C-alpha positions as CSV (number, residue, x, y, z in Angstrom):
1,M,-31.0,-54.2,43.9
2,P,-28.4,-54.7,46.7
3,L,-26.3,-51.6,47.6
4,H,-23.0,-53.3,46.6
5,S,-24.4,-54.2,43.2
6,L,-25.6,-50.6,42.6
7,S,-22.1,-49.3,43.4
8,R,-20.4,-51.7,40.9
9,L,-22.9,-50.6,38.2
10,R,-22.1,-46.9,38.9
11,R,-18.3,-47.6,38.7
12,A,-18.7,-49.5,35.4
13,S,-20.8,-46.7,33.9
14,A,-18.2,-44.1,34.9
15,N,-15.4,-46.1,33.4
16,Q,-17.3,-46.5,30.1
17,L,-18.0,-42.8,30.1
18,G,-14.3,-42.0,30.6
19,V,-13.3,-44.3,27.7
20,G,-16.0,-42.7,25.5
21,V,-14.6,-39.2,26.2
22,V,-11.1,-40.3,25.4
23,L,-12.1,-42.0,22.2
24,G,-14.2,-39.0,21.2
25,T,-11.3,-36.7,21.7
26,I,-9.0,-38.9,19.6
27,V,-11.5,-39.1,16.8
28,S,-12.1,-35.4,16.8
29,A,-8.4,-34.7,16.6
30,L,-8.1,-37.0,13.6
31,V,-11.1,-35.6,11.8
32,A,-10.4,-31.9,12.5
33,P,-6.7,-31.0,11.8
34,S,-5.0,-28.5,14.0
35,R,-5.6,-24.9,13.0
36,A,-1.9,-24.3,13.2
37,Q,-1.4,-26.7,10.3
38,Q,-3.9,-25.0,8.1
39,P,-2.4,-22.4,5.7
40,R,-3.8,-18.9,5.7
41,P,-6.6,-18.3,3.2
42,T,-5.6,-17.2,-0.3
43,A,-6.3,-13.6,-1.3
44,D,-6.2,-11.3,-4.3
45,P,-2.8,-9.5,-4.4
46,A,-4.4,-6.6,-6.4
47,K,-6.9,-5.8,-3.7
48,G,-6.0,-2.6,-1.9
49,F,-2.6,-2.6,-3.6
50,D,-1.3,0.9,-4.4
51,P,1.7,0.5,-6.8
52,T,3.0,4.0,-5.8
53,R,3.5,2.9,-2.2
54,L,5.6,-0.2,-1.7
55,G,4.1,-2.7,0.8
56,V,1.2,-0.4,1.7
57,V,-2.5,-1.1,1.5
58,I,-5.1,1.7,1.5
59,K,-8.0,1.0,3.8
60,G,-10.6,3.8,3.8
61,S,-8.7,7.0,4.4
62,Q,-5.8,5.3,6.2
63,A,-2.7,3.7,4.9
64,T,-1.4,0.7,6.7
65,V,1.9,-1.1,6.2
66,V,1.0,-4.8,6.0
67,S,4.1,-6.3,4.4
68,V,7.7,-6.5,5.3
69,A,10.7,-7.1,3.0
70,P,10.8,-10.8,1.9
71,T,13.1,-13.1,3.9
72,T,13.5,-15.3,0.8
73,V,13.6,-14.3,-2.8
74,I,13.8,-16.3,-6.0
75,E,17.5,-16.3,-6.9
76,A,18.5,-14.9,-10.3
77,K,20.2,-18.2,-11.3
78,N,16.9,-20.1,-10.9
79,V,15.3,-18.9,-14.1
80,I,14.8,-20.1,-17.7
81,P,14.9,-17.4,-20.4
82,L,12.3,-16.7,-23.0
83,P,13.3,-15.4,-26.4
84,Q,14.7,-11.8,-26.6
85,H,12.7,-9.3,-28.7
86,G,13.7,-6.0,-30.2
87,N,17.2,-4.6,-30.8
88,A,19.6,-6.7,-28.7
89,N,22.4,-4.1,-29.0
90,G,20.4,-1.0,-28.5
91,G,20.2,1.1,-25.3
92,T,21.7,0.1,-22.0
93,D,21.5,-3.3,-20.4
94,Q,19.5,-3.1,-17.2
95,G,20.4,-6.7,-16.3
96,L,18.4,-9.7,-15.1
97,N,15.7,-8.6,-12.8
98,N,14.1,-11.6,-11.0
99,L,11.3,-10.5,-8.7
100,G,8.7,-13.1,-7.7
101,I,5.3,-14.0,-8.8
102,I,4.2,-11.2,-11.2
103,F,0.5,-10.3,-11.0
104,G,0.3,-7.0,-13.0
105,A,2.1,-4.4,-15.0
106,R,1.9,-0.7,-16.1
107,V,3.2,0.4,-19.5
108,Y,4.5,3.8,-20.6
109,G,5.1,5.1,-24.1
110,K,3.1,5.9,-27.2
111,S,4.2,4.6,-30.6
112,L,7.0,2.7,-28.8
113,V,7.1,1.4,-25.2
114,T,9.4,3.7,-23.2
115,G,8.9,2.1,-19.7
116,L,7.5,-0.9,-17.9
117,D,6.6,-1.4,-14.2
118,L,5.9,-4.9,-12.9
119,F,3.8,-5.7,-9.8
120,Y,4.8,-8.8,-7.9
121,Y,4.6,-10.7,-4.6
122,V,6.8,-13.3,-2.9
123,P,4.6,-16.2,-1.8
124,S,4.9,-17.7,1.7
125,S,3.7,-21.1,0.5
126,R,5.0,-23.4,-2.2
127,D,1.6,-23.4,-4.0
128,N,2.5,-19.8,-5.3
129,Y,-0.8,-18.3,-4.1
130,Y,-0.8,-14.9,-2.5
131,R,-1.9,-14.7,1.2
132,E,-2.4,-11.5,3.2
133,G,0.9,-10.4,4.7
134,D,3.0,-11.8,1.9
135,Y,5.4,-9.2,0.5
136,R,4.1,-7.2,-2.4
137,G,6.1,-4.7,-4.5
138,T,6.7,-2.9,-7.7
139,S,9.8,-3.3,-9.8
140,G,10.0,0.5,-10.4
141,P,10.0,1.5,-14.1
142,Y,12.4,-0.2,-16.5
143,G,13.3,2.3,-19.2
144,R,12.1,5.8,-18.7
145,D,8.9,7.8,-18.1
146,G,6.5,8.4,-20.9
147,E,2.8,8.6,-21.4
148,D,1.0,6.4,-18.9
149,L,-0.8,3.9,-21.1
150,G,-2.4,2.1,-18.1
151,G,-1.9,-0.5,-15.4
152,Y,-3.6,-3.9,-15.3
153,F,-3.8,-6.8,-12.9
154,C,-4.3,-10.5,-13.5
155,P,-7.6,-11.8,-12.1
156,A,-7.6,-13.2,-8.6
157,G,-6.1,-16.7,-8.5
158,Y,-4.0,-16.0,-11.7
159,A,-0.4,-14.9,-12.2
160,A,1.7,-13.9,-15.2
161,V,2.9,-16.8,-17.3
162,G,4.2,-14.9,-20.4
163,L,4.7,-11.8,-22.4
164,Q,3.2,-10.7,-25.7
165,G,3.5,-7.6,-27.9
166,A,5.4,-6.5,-31.0
167,A,8.9,-5.5,-31.7
168,G,11.3,-4.2,-34.4
169,L,14.1,-1.9,-33.6
170,G,12.4,-1.4,-30.2
171,I,9.4,-2.7,-28.3
172,D,6.3,-1.3,-30.0
173,R,3.7,-2.7,-27.6
174,L,3.6,-5.0,-24.6
175,G,1.3,-6.8,-22.3
176,L,1.2,-9.7,-19.9
177,I,-0.3,-13.2,-20.3
178,C,-2.0,-14.5,-17.1
179,G,-2.6,-18.1,-16.3
180,K,-4.5,-19.8,-13.5
181,I,-2.3,-20.8,-10.5
182,G,-2.0,-24.5,-10.5
183,N,-3.3,-24.8,-14.1
184,S,-1.6,-22.3,-16.4
185,S,-3.3,-23.8,-19.4
186,Q,-6.4,-21.8,-18.3
187,G,-5.3,-18.3,-19.3
188,T,-6.3,-14.8,-20.1
189,D,-4.5,-11.9,-21.8
190,L,-4.2,-8.4,-20.3
191,P,-4.4,-5.4,-22.7
192,V,-1.4,-5.0,-25.1
193,L,-0.4,-1.4,-24.9
194,G,1.7,0.8,-27.2
195,G,2.0,1.5,-30.9
196,R,0.9,-0.5,-34.0
197,G,4.2,-1.3,-35.6
198,G,6.6,-4.2,-35.2
199,N,6.4,-7.9,-35.5
200,P,4.1,-9.7,-33.1
201,F,5.4,-12.1,-30.5
202,K,3.8,-14.2,-27.8
203,D,6.0,-16.2,-25.3
204,T,4.7,-18.4,-22.5
205,C,6.5,-20.2,-19.8
206,D,4.6,-23.4,-20.3
207,R,6.6,-24.0,-23.4
208,T,9.8,-24.3,-21.3
209,S,10.9,-26.7,-18.6
210,S,10.0,-24.2,-15.9
211,T,7.2,-24.1,-13.3
212,G,5.2,-22.0,-15.7
213,Y,5.4,-18.7,-14.0
214,L,7.0,-15.4,-15.3
215,T,9.2,-14.1,-12.5
216,G,11.3,-11.4,-14.1
217,V,12.6,-9.6,-17.3
218,R,15.8,-8.3,-18.8
219,V,15.5,-5.0,-20.5
220,R,17.8,-2.8,-22.7
221,S,16.6,0.7,-23.0
222,G,17.5,4.3,-23.9
223,L,15.0,6.7,-25.3
224,W,12.6,3.7,-25.4
225,I,12.8,0.0,-24.5
226,D,15.0,-1.4,-27.2
227,S,14.6,-5.0,-26.2
228,I,13.0,-7.2,-23.6
229,Q,13.4,-10.8,-22.5
230,G,11.2,-12.7,-20.1
231,F,12.4,-15.1,-17.4
232,C,10.5,-18.1,-16.1
233,Q,10.8,-19.7,-12.6
234,A,13.0,-22.8,-12.8
235,K,11.9,-26.1,-11.2
236,G,13.5,-27.4,-8.1
């Protein structure tokens, strides 16, 4: 083959190779989205969570602060109330406490519920899942101290969607109802703790025009929790 023909062939091959590299890069960018656009992996908010230490995770023998105070919170006005149970005029009104996505609770009392502590997180994404680094906290006990009846968490991938228990002149027993995030119709009940009296109740957010998640409560209390009312996260 003449020398000038061989040179043209080499230039054509190089040009084709360059086009191939460019096309390959474009296709790869379209097929594999940027890592910066991918959300952080979801995690279990109960894992390593010590309710006695706000925003602290215990890893081995060391305690590491992994969360900071939330920059955004669910505003109190953006809630839909569930029915109030117990004595609506008893005790002192502790006001509307709207926290975030509730994933567990601890109940105090014996024959009546004297106190309640809610565990919650403020999600960084609109899908309401917990991701490492999201703020986690505890409401601190509503009511007063009593016998510790136990603390329980929703399973990983679930969050509180309602309250259940029994009430008369006070709250006799209480527990959370958990639902799967993204499909709250798939639910599971946490233990209902307290006494045996009162009239049973079971309230869930999916029966309201809310997003389906329980985000706070209103409590009246004195020597025990006189009444409780759940609040669901409003849409929009």
